[in-house]
C-alpha positions as CSV (number, residue, x, y, z in Angstrom):
1,M,-23.4,9.0,8.9
2,E,-25.7,7.3,6.4
3,P,-25.7,8.7,2.9
4,A,-28.9,10.5,1.7
5,V,-30.8,8.6,-0.9
6,S,-32.9,10.2,-3.6
7,P,-36.7,9.7,-4.0
8,T,-37.8,6.5,-5.6
9,E,-37.8,6.8,-9.4
10,S,-39.8,4.9,-12.0
11,I,-37.4,3.7,-14.7
12,I,-37.3,1.2,-17.5
13,Q,-34.2,-1.0,-17.8
14,A,-33.1,-2.0,-21.3
15,P,-32.0,-5.6,-21.4
16,V,-28.3,-6.2,-21.8
17,D,-27.4,-8.9,-24.3
18,L,-24.0,-10.6,-23.9
19,P,-23.8,-12.8,-27.0
20,A,-20.5,-14.5,-25.9
21,L,-22.2,-15.8,-22.8
22,P,-23.2,-19.5,-23.3
23,R,-26.9,-20.2,-23.1
24,S,-26.0,-23.3,-21.2
25,G,-25.2,-21.2,-18.1
26,I,-21.8,-23.0,-17.8
27,P,-19.0,-20.4,-17.0
28,P,-16.9,-20.0,-20.2
29,W,-13.8,-18.7,-18.3
30,L,-11.1,-20.6,-16.5
31,V,-12.3,-21.0,-12.9
32,E,-9.5,-20.1,-10.6
33,G,-9.0,-17.9,-7.5
34,D,-12.4,-16.9,-6.2
35,G,-14.1,-17.9,-9.5
36,I,-15.7,-14.5,-10.0
37,T,-12.6,-12.2,-10.6
38,P,-11.7,-14.2,-13.8
39,G,-15.4,-14.1,-14.8
40,I,-15.4,-10.3,-14.6
41,A,-12.2,-10.1,-16.6
42,W,-13.6,-12.5,-19.2
43,S,-16.9,-10.6,-19.5
44,R,-15.2,-7.3,-19.9
45,A,-12.8,-8.7,-22.5
46,A,-15.7,-10.3,-24.5
47,H,-18.0,-7.2,-24.2
48,P,-15.8,-4.2,-23.4
49,E,-18.7,-1.9,-24.3
50,R,-21.3,-3.7,-22.2
51,V,-19.7,-4.6,-18.9
52,V,-18.5,-2.1,-16.4
53,D,-16.6,-2.8,-13.2
54,V,-17.3,-0.1,-10.6
55,S,-15.5,-1.7,-7.6
56,E,-13.5,1.5,-7.1
57,E,-16.7,3.6,-6.9
58,A,-18.3,1.1,-4.6
59,R,-15.8,1.7,-1.9
60,T,-18.2,4.3,-0.5
61,P,-22.0,4.0,-0.1
62,A,-22.5,7.3,-2.0
63,G,-20.3,6.1,-4.9
64,L,-22.2,2.9,-5.1
65,L,-25.5,4.8,-5.2
66,A,-24.3,6.9,-8.2
67,T,-23.3,3.8,-10.2
68,G,-26.9,2.5,-10.3
69,R,-27.7,5.0,-13.1
70,L,-25.1,3.4,-15.3
71,T,-27.4,0.4,-15.7
72,R,-29.7,2.7,-17.8
73,Q,-27.0,3.0,-20.4
74,G,-27.3,-0.5,-21.8
75,V,-24.4,-1.9,-19.7
76,R,-24.0,-4.7,-17.1
77,V,-22.6,-3.1,-13.9
78,V,-20.6,-5.3,-11.5
79,A,-18.7,-4.5,-8.4
80,W,-16.9,-6.1,-5.4
81,L,-18.0,-4.4,-2.2
82,P,-15.2,-3.5,0.3
83,A,-14.1,-6.0,2.8
84,A,-14.7,-3.4,5.6
85,M,-18.0,-1.5,5.4
86,E,-20.6,0.2,7.5
87,I,-23.4,-2.2,7.0
88,S,-26.2,0.2,7.9
89,A,-25.0,2.8,5.4
90,Y,-24.7,0.2,2.6
91,R,-28.1,-1.3,3.5
92,A,-29.7,2.2,3.0
93,V,-28.2,2.4,-0.4
94,L,-29.2,-1.1,-1.4
95,E,-32.8,-0.4,-0.3
96,E,-32.9,2.6,-2.7
97,L,-31.3,0.7,-5.5
98,G,-33.8,-2.1,-4.8
99,R,-36.7,0.3,-5.1
100,R,-35.4,1.5,-8.4
101,Q,-34.7,-2.1,-9.5
102,E,-31.3,-1.0,-11.0
103,P,-29.7,-4.3,-11.9
104,L,-26.3,-4.1,-10.4
105,I,-24.3,-7.3,-9.6
106,L,-22.6,-6.8,-6.2
107,I,-20.1,-9.4,-4.8
108,A,-19.1,-9.7,-1.2
109,S,-18.5,-12.4,1.4
110,P,-21.4,-14.7,2.3
111,V,-21.5,-13.2,5.8
112,Q,-21.7,-9.7,4.4
113,V,-24.4,-10.7,1.9
114,A,-26.5,-12.2,4.8
115,M,-26.3,-8.9,6.7
116,L,-27.1,-6.8,3.6
117,L,-30.3,-8.5,2.5
118,V,-33.0,-6.0,1.8
119,P,-36.2,-6.2,-0.3
120,G,-35.8,-6.0,-4.1
121,W,-32.6,-8.0,-4.4
122,F,-31.9,-11.5,-5.5
123,A,-29.1,-13.0,-3.3
124,A,-27.1,-16.2,-3.6
125,A,-24.0,-17.7,-1.9
126,G,-21.5,-20.2,-3.2
127,S,-19.4,-22.7,-1.4
128,D,-16.3,-22.7,-3.6
129,P,-14.9,-21.0,-6.7
130,R,-16.8,-23.2,-9.2
131,E,-20.1,-22.5,-7.5
132,N,-19.3,-18.8,-7.3
133,A,-18.5,-18.8,-11.0
134,A,-21.7,-20.6,-11.9
135,I,-23.8,-18.1,-9.8
136,F,-22.0,-15.1,-11.5
137,A,-22.5,-16.6,-15.0
138,S,-26.2,-16.9,-14.1
139,S,-26.4,-13.3,-12.9
140,L,-24.9,-12.0,-16.1
141,A,-27.9,-13.3,-18.0
142,H,-30.6,-11.6,-15.8
143,E,-31.9,-8.1,-15.2
144,W,-32.2,-8.4,-11.4
145,P,-30.4,-6.5,-8.7
146,T,-28.1,-9.3,-7.4
147,L,-26.0,-9.9,-4.4
148,I,-23.4,-12.8,-4.6
149,G,-21.7,-14.2,-1.6
150,A,-18.4,-15.6,-2.8
151,G,-17.6,-18.6,-0.6
152,A,-14.3,-20.4,-0.3
153,G,-13.3,-23.9,1.0
154,G,-16.9,-25.1,1.4
155,T,-18.6,-28.2,0.1
156,P,-17.5,-28.7,-3.5
157,W,-20.0,-27.6,-6.2
158,P,-21.1,-30.7,-8.3
159,G,-20.9,-28.8,-11.5
160,G,-23.3,-27.6,-14.2
161,A,-25.3,-24.4,-14.4
162,Y,-26.7,-22.5,-11.4
163,E,-30.4,-22.3,-11.2
164,P,-31.7,-19.2,-9.4
165,G,-33.9,-20.0,-6.4
166,S,-32.2,-23.4,-5.9
167,G,-30.4,-25.2,-3.2
168,R,-28.9,-28.7,-2.9
169,W,-28.6,-31.6,-0.6
170,L,-25.2,-32.0,0.9
171,R,-26.3,-35.2,2.6
172,S,-29.6,-37.0,2.3
173,G,-31.1,-39.7,4.5
174,E,-33.6,-40.3,7.2
175,G,-34.4,-38.0,10.1
176,A,-34.8,-34.3,10.6
177,F,-32.8,-32.2,8.2
178,R,-30.8,-29.1,8.8
179,V,-31.1,-26.1,6.5
180,V,-27.8,-24.2,6.3
181,T,-25.9,-21.7,4.2
182,A,-22.4,-22.4,2.8
183,T,-20.9,-20.7,5.9
184,D,-22.5,-23.3,8.3
185,A,-22.3,-26.4,6.1
186,A,-19.1,-27.8,7.6
187,V,-20.4,-27.7,11.1
188,A,-23.7,-29.3,10.1
189,L,-22.0,-32.1,8.2
190,A,-20.0,-32.9,11.4
191,T,-23.3,-34.1,13.0
192,P,-25.7,-36.9,11.9
193,G,-28.7,-36.4,9.6
194,P,-29.5,-34.9,6.2
195,V,-28.2,-31.4,5.4
196,W,-29.8,-29.0,2.8
197,Q,-27.7,-26.1,1.6
198,R,-29.7,-22.9,0.9
199,T,-27.6,-21.6,-2.1
200,S,-30.3,-19.1,-2.9
201,L,-30.7,-16.7,0.1
202,A,-33.4,-14.4,-1.3
203,P,-35.8,-15.8,-2.2
204,A,-34.9,-18.5,0.2
205,A,-34.7,-21.9,-1.5
206,P,-36.8,-24.5,0.4
207,P,-35.9,-28.2,0.6
208,P,-37.8,-30.3,-1.9
209,G,-40.7,-32.4,-0.7
């Protein structure tokens, strides 16, 4: 059964400043594992009073809905979503959070993120730990409700800061190009022709030109 959501509320979000976060957008933590888990640990250690991990609460749709209000207390709220979830129930909660524009940062698999896309959320998906880390570092600097698909084993990230709304060429050249997400990149690269990876899923990043 889907959780009940409360009526849409008009709220004002106070910006959350994380002074230890480099303005360059380059992740300041050691990138290992999935790239995001060490980023959460770093941000909580650097700003223990401003970053809250609500992954435990996010194990249920109702618990996730309740965490949205924490964003009004001048903190950055992050959470890993459960590996097994009822997509329709979580979509209902994300729709409500999107209407409120409560700027949670939620992390899941790229496949889950694609299924959870609803209006009001920015969404991006990485290919590997370094790209995941760059996307997470970017999300810490913004006041948007954000979904991050943490990819693994995909086309290596070339490095640098992640630019919201962007994508990247995996292979350029002549002919019709294919537009893919990180999940489909390997299959596309096994066939001829240019390949554009849509790192930003919402809004969707169009190929240049």
